[in-house]
C-alpha positions as CSV (number, residue, x, y, z in Angstrom):
1,X,76.6,100.5,73.4
2,X,74.3,98.7,71.5
3,X,71.4,100.7,74.3
4,X,73.2,104.2,72.7
5,X,73.0,103.3,69.9
6,X,69.6,102.6,69.5
7,X,68.6,106.3,71.1
8,X,70.6,107.2,69.0
9,X,69.0,106.5,66.2
10,X,65.5,106.7,68.4
11,X,66.0,110.4,68.7
12,X,66.7,111.2,64.8
13,X,63.8,109.7,63.9
14,X,61.9,111.9,66.4
15,X,63.4,115.5,64.8
16,X,62.9,114.2,61.5
17,X,58.5,113.0,62.1
18,X,59.4,116.5,63.8
19,X,60.5,118.4,60.9
20,X,58.6,117.0,58.6
21,X,55.6,117.6,60.5
22,X,56.5,121.0,60.8
23,X,57.0,121.7,57.2
24,X,53.7,120.1,55.6
25,X,51.8,122.3,52.6
26,X,48.1,122.0,52.2
27,X,46.6,123.7,49.4
28,X,43.6,126.3,49.5
29,X,41.2,126.4,46.4
30,X,39.0,129.2,45.6
31,X,35.9,128.2,44.2
32,X,34.6,131.3,42.2
33,X,30.8,130.1,41.8
34,X,31.0,131.3,38.6
35,X,33.1,134.3,38.9
36,X,37.5,135.2,37.3
37,X,39.5,132.4,38.3
38,X,41.7,132.3,41.3
39,X,44.8,130.1,41.3
40,X,45.4,128.1,43.9
41,X,47.2,128.3,47.4
42,X,50.5,126.5,48.7
43,X,50.0,127.2,52.1
44,X,52.1,126.1,55.2
45,X,51.1,124.4,58.1
46,X,49.9,127.2,61.2
47,X,50.2,129.8,58.9
48,X,47.9,132.0,56.8
49,X,46.0,132.5,53.6
50,X,46.7,135.2,51.6
51,X,43.3,137.1,51.1
52,X,43.5,137.1,47.4
53,X,42.1,140.0,45.2
54,X,37.7,139.4,45.0
55,X,36.7,138.3,42.4
56,X,34.5,139.3,39.4
57,X,31.4,138.5,37.9
58,X,29.2,139.6,35.4
59,X,25.4,140.8,36.7
60,X,26.9,140.3,40.4
61,X,28.2,141.5,43.3
62,X,31.1,139.5,45.4
63,X,30.1,139.1,49.0
64,X,32.6,137.2,51.0
65,X,34.3,133.8,50.8
66,X,33.1,131.0,53.0
67,X,33.6,127.9,54.8
68,X,31.1,125.7,52.8
69,X,29.6,125.6,49.7
70,X,26.1,126.9,51.3
71,X,27.4,129.9,52.9
72,X,27.2,129.4,56.7
73,X,30.6,130.0,58.3
74,X,32.1,132.9,56.3
75,X,36.1,133.0,56.3
76,X,38.3,134.2,58.3
77,X,41.5,135.5,56.5
78,X,43.3,135.1,60.3
79,X,42.7,131.6,61.2
80,X,45.9,128.8,60.9
81,X,45.5,126.1,58.7
82,X,45.7,123.0,59.5
83,X,44.2,120.4,57.0
84,X,43.3,121.1,52.6
85,X,41.5,123.8,51.7
86,X,38.2,125.2,50.3
87,X,36.4,128.3,49.5
88,X,33.6,129.6,48.6
89,X,33.1,132.4,46.6
90,X,29.4,134.3,47.8
91,X,27.7,136.7,45.3
92,X,24.5,139.0,45.0
93,X,22.3,140.9,42.4
94,X,22.7,143.9,44.8
95,X,25.6,145.4,45.9
96,X,25.6,145.6,49.8
97,X,25.1,148.5,51.8
98,X,26.0,148.7,55.4
99,X,24.6,151.5,58.0
100,X,27.2,153.2,59.9
101,X,25.6,154.5,63.2
102,X,27.1,157.7,65.2
103,X,27.0,157.3,69.2
104,X,27.8,161.3,70.6
105,X,27.2,159.4,74.9
106,X,24.7,162.5,75.7
107,X,26.1,164.4,72.7
108,X,24.3,166.3,69.9
109,X,23.1,164.1,67.1
110,X,24.4,162.9,64.0
111,X,22.1,161.5,61.9
112,X,24.0,157.9,61.1
113,X,25.3,156.4,56.9
114,X,23.8,154.4,54.5
115,X,27.2,152.7,52.5
116,X,27.9,150.7,50.4
117,X,30.7,148.1,50.3
118,X,33.6,149.1,50.3
119,X,33.3,152.6,50.1
120,X,34.0,155.2,53.2
121,X,32.5,157.1,55.8
122,X,31.9,160.5,55.0
123,X,33.5,162.5,58.0
124,X,30.9,164.3,60.2
125,X,30.5,167.7,61.5
126,X,31.8,167.6,66.2
127,X,29.4,167.1,67.6
128,X,28.9,169.4,70.9
129,X,28.1,168.7,74.6
130,X,27.8,170.8,76.8
131,X,31.1,171.0,79.5
132,X,33.0,168.8,77.1
133,X,35.1,169.1,73.8
134,X,35.1,166.4,71.4
135,X,38.2,164.5,70.8
136,X,37.6,161.9,68.1
137,X,35.8,159.5,67.0
138,X,36.7,156.1,67.9
139,X,35.6,152.7,66.9
140,X,35.5,150.9,70.1
141,X,32.8,151.7,73.3
142,X,36.2,151.8,75.1
143,X,37.2,155.2,72.7
144,X,40.9,152.9,72.7
145,X,41.5,153.0,68.9
146,X,40.7,156.2,66.9
147,X,38.1,155.4,64.0
148,X,40.1,155.7,60.2
149,X,37.3,157.8,57.6
150,X,39.4,156.1,55.6
151,X,38.6,152.4,55.8
152,X,36.3,150.8,53.6
153,X,32.6,149.7,55.5
154,X,32.4,146.4,55.4
155,X,30.0,145.5,58.5
156,X,27.5,147.3,60.1
157,X,29.5,149.9,62.1
158,X,28.8,151.8,65.0
159,X,31.5,155.0,65.5
160,X,32.5,157.0,69.3
161,X,32.9,160.1,70.6
162,X,35.0,160.4,73.1
163,X,34.8,163.1,75.1
164,X,37.2,165.0,77.9
165,X,36.1,168.2,80.3
166,X,36.3,171.4,79.0
167,X,38.9,173.6,81.1
168,X,37.1,177.2,81.4
169,X,40.0,179.5,81.5
170,X,39.3,182.7,84.4
171,X,40.2,185.9,84.4
172,X,39.8,188.5,87.9
173,X,38.5,191.7,87.4
174,X,39.3,193.6,89.7
175,X,38.4,197.3,90.9
176,X,40.5,200.5,91.6
177,X,37.7,203.1,94.0
178,X,40.8,205.2,94.1
179,X,40.0,206.3,97.7
180,X,36.2,204.9,97.3
181,X,34.3,202.4,98.8
182,X,35.9,199.2,98.2
183,X,33.9,197.2,95.8
184,X,35.2,193.0,95.3
185,X,36.7,191.7,93.1
186,X,35.1,189.2,90.3
187,X,35.9,186.0,88.7
188,X,35.1,185.8,85.3
189,X,34.9,183.0,82.6
190,X,36.3,183.4,79.4
191,X,34.1,185.0,76.8
192,X,31.3,186.0,79.5
193,X,31.4,189.5,81.1
194,X,31.5,191.4,84.7
195,X,28.7,191.7,86.8
196,X,28.0,196.1,87.4
197,X,28.9,196.5,91.3
198,X,27.0,199.3,93.0
199,X,28.8,202.7,92.5
200,X,31.2,203.4,95.5
201,X,30.7,206.2,97.1
202,X,33.7,208.2,98.6
203,X,33.2,212.1,100.9
204,X,33.0,215.2,98.8
205,X,33.2,213.2,95.9
206,X,30.7,212.1,92.8
207,X,31.0,208.8,90.9
208,X,31.1,209.5,88.3
209,X,32.5,206.3,86.4
210,X,34.0,202.9,85.4
């Protein structure tokens, strides 16, 4: 009986410890370095930090949140919290700008754009490529993630063009000679012209035209 009681007591103690550990709460502080104040957050263990609105500071532009006061490592807000944190705001006296390049993958060239941080890219005219139809712009080289031109730019960016093989519609042009010599038909691509064939002949008649 005593062994059973001891086992149950041990089991309950483990559950209580596990529950306490799961519900552990950490403090995330924001050091704005002279910028507007941002209230600290309480975050449960293994949860994510909610990114606050960017602070402001007269005469400066907010760059990003960093893990250290020397600004070596940008904080990733997709990182699970496992300890108390202090995040440090970095400022710049000049507004940051980024280069957005267009990789046309063999298509006509499109000039890059210089974009102010948090502004959006101006969608260019569609490029062209012989034998292909332009499909759309994508944010990754594999062309699986469609690029959203309403997305604020926060880093140098490359946007990729995706192409599909052009399907050329074709038509058959048949020549009815009405008893004259046979003229072979022609297969012509849409918006192209048929080749004028040699005039057919017919005994006792002169060819007058098509």
